[in-house]
N, C-alpha and C positions, 0 to 999 in steps of 0.2 A: 522651582526647578522641575524639569520634565521627569515624569515617573520612570520612563525607560532609562533615562540618564542616571537617575538615582539608583535604580537597580544595578546598572552596569558598574557604577562607582562602588556600590556595596559589594558586588561580586569581586572586584579587583581588590577591595580592602580585605576581604576574606582570604584571597590568594596571598596578599602581602603578609597577613598574619600567619598563614601556614608556612610561608617562605621563611619567616623569621624563626618559626618553630623548627624548621629543618636545618637551621644553622646551629653551631655549637657555641655556647657562651659559658665560660668558667669565670666565676668571681668568688674567690674563696680566701680564707685566712687559715693558716696552719702553723703549728709549732714545729720547730726544727732544733734539735739538740746539737751542741757542738760535737764535731767528730762524726756526724751522721749525714746520710743523704736521703732525700725524699724525691721521688719521681712521679710525675703526673702524665698519663698517656692520653692522647686524643686521636681518634680515627678520622682522618681528613682525606677527601678525594683529591685527585690531581687537578692542577690548574686552579686551585682555590686560594684566595687571599686569607692570610691569617696574621693577626697582630696580638701582641702580648705586652704587658707592662707589670712590673713588680717592684716592691719596696719593702724594707724592713720597718715594722711598726715600732715607733719610739716608745720604750717602756716608761720613760719619764718625759711627759710633754713639757715643752719649753726649754729643755736641755738638749745639747748635742748628743747624737748617738754615740755610745761607747765604741772604742776602736775594735772591740771584740765582736761587734755586731756587723759582720760582713759575710757575704756568701759568694760562692762560685756557681755560675749558672751555665748550663749547656742544653741546647735544643738540637735533637738529632732525629733523623727519619729511621724507619725500620730497616733501611738498607745501610745504615751507618753513616749517612751523609750529615755533616755538621752545618747547621743553619744559623746558630747563634752561640757565642761564647763570651762570657764576662767573668773576670777573675777578681775576687776580693772586692766586691762592690756592695753598696748599700741600697742601690736602686738601679733600674735599667729598663729597657724595652727592646722589642724586636718586631720586625715586620718582613714578611717574605711571601712569595707565591710558590705554592707547592709544585714540585716537578714530578712527583710520583704519589700514588695513592697508598694509604696504609696508616699504621700507627706512628704518630710523632710523639717524642718523649721530651718533656722539660724536666731536667734534674737540678735540684738545689743541694749544694754541699756546704756545710759549715765546718770550718777548720777546727781542729782540736784546741781546747782552751782549758786552762787550769786556774781556778776551779771551773767546772762545766757550767755553761750558760745555755739558756733556751731562748731562741729567737722566734719571733712571730712574723711570718711573711704574708704580705697581702699580694695576691696574684690574680690578674684579669687576663683571660685568654679568649679571643673571639676568632671565629672563622666563618667564611662564606659571606652572605649579605651583611651580617652584623659587623664585619670587620672593615667595611668601607667607611671612609670619612666623608659623610654626605655634606657636612658644613663646608668642608674644603672644596668639594665639587661645586657647591653653590657660589662660593666666592670666586673661583676661577672662571666659571662659565657665565656669571652674571645672569642666571636664569631665574625664572619665576618659581614661586613655591609649588604651583601645580605641576610644572615640568619636573621638579625634583621628585614629587610624589609619584608621577608616572614612571620616572626612571627607577625609583625604588620598586614599583610594582613589576616592571619589566625584569629587573634583576632577580626579584623574588620568584617570578614564574620560571626564569631560566635556571635558578638554583633548584627549584622543585624538579624540573626536567632532568637536570644533571644528577640530582640525588637519586631519582628513580632508576636511571640507567646504572648508576654506581651500585645501588643496592641489588639490582638485578644481576650485575656482574659478580658481586660477592656471593649471591645465592647460587649462581651457576658454579662458582668455584667450590662452594660447600657441597653441592650435589655431586660434582665430579669426585671430590674427596671421599664422599660417602660411598659412591659406586666403587671406587678403587679399593676402599677399606673393606667393603662387603665381599668383593671379589677375592681379595687376599685372605679374608677370614674363611671363605668357602674352601679355597685350596688348602689352607692350614687345617681345617676340620677334616678334609679328606685324607691329608697326610697323617694326621693324628690317628684317624681310624685305621689306616693301613698299617701304621707302626704297631697299634694295639693288637690288631689281628695277627700280625707277624710274630709279635712277642708271645701271644697266646698259643699260636701254632708251634713255636719253638719249645714252649714249656710242655705242651702235650707230647711232642716228639721225644723230649728229654725224659719225661715220666714213663712213656711207653718203653723206651730203650732201657731205662733203669729197671723196670719191672721184668722185662724179658731176660735181662742178665741175672736177676735174682730168681728167675723161673717162677714168678708169681702169676704170670699170665701165659 
């Protein structure tokens, strides 16, 4: 293989690796007691693909899940928009493209049960490049393996580009918030100083008037 070609491929491989690092992937198990809710938040930029799947882990392998082992799942954006809802289920999945940037919340609720039970939930949540079904792309397009790799690299670079602009926007928002906060704190400090000086002046005037009435000065 040509040396330059090898260097170029290695460069794109590094970009692809960084691109996958810039995506978010959750793969966790957590315990959920009946009558309680657990929420998981994920900060996702706009126009990003996100997919998730979940199921309740069977406490007794080989036996059907007890009827008490069911959850209600809701996925919402920070603006209150509902993207997924499943009621009283043992497993499920969701997939959507975000319309707005911000925190997305996946909440799991287990109904009250007497006696109380503890469910173990397995949850996978991916966004960005990692959320795309590349095997399905290959089947639909009948493309070669190298073309799939190039497509991954292109999407990874695009993801890095979008992520950089998204982080820059969030940084500008934080800087604007800091400037606004500092300005308000400055005015508040001046107001506090003015009030303190006014109160001190009134106290001095009151004491002077008191002493004059008592003919002490």
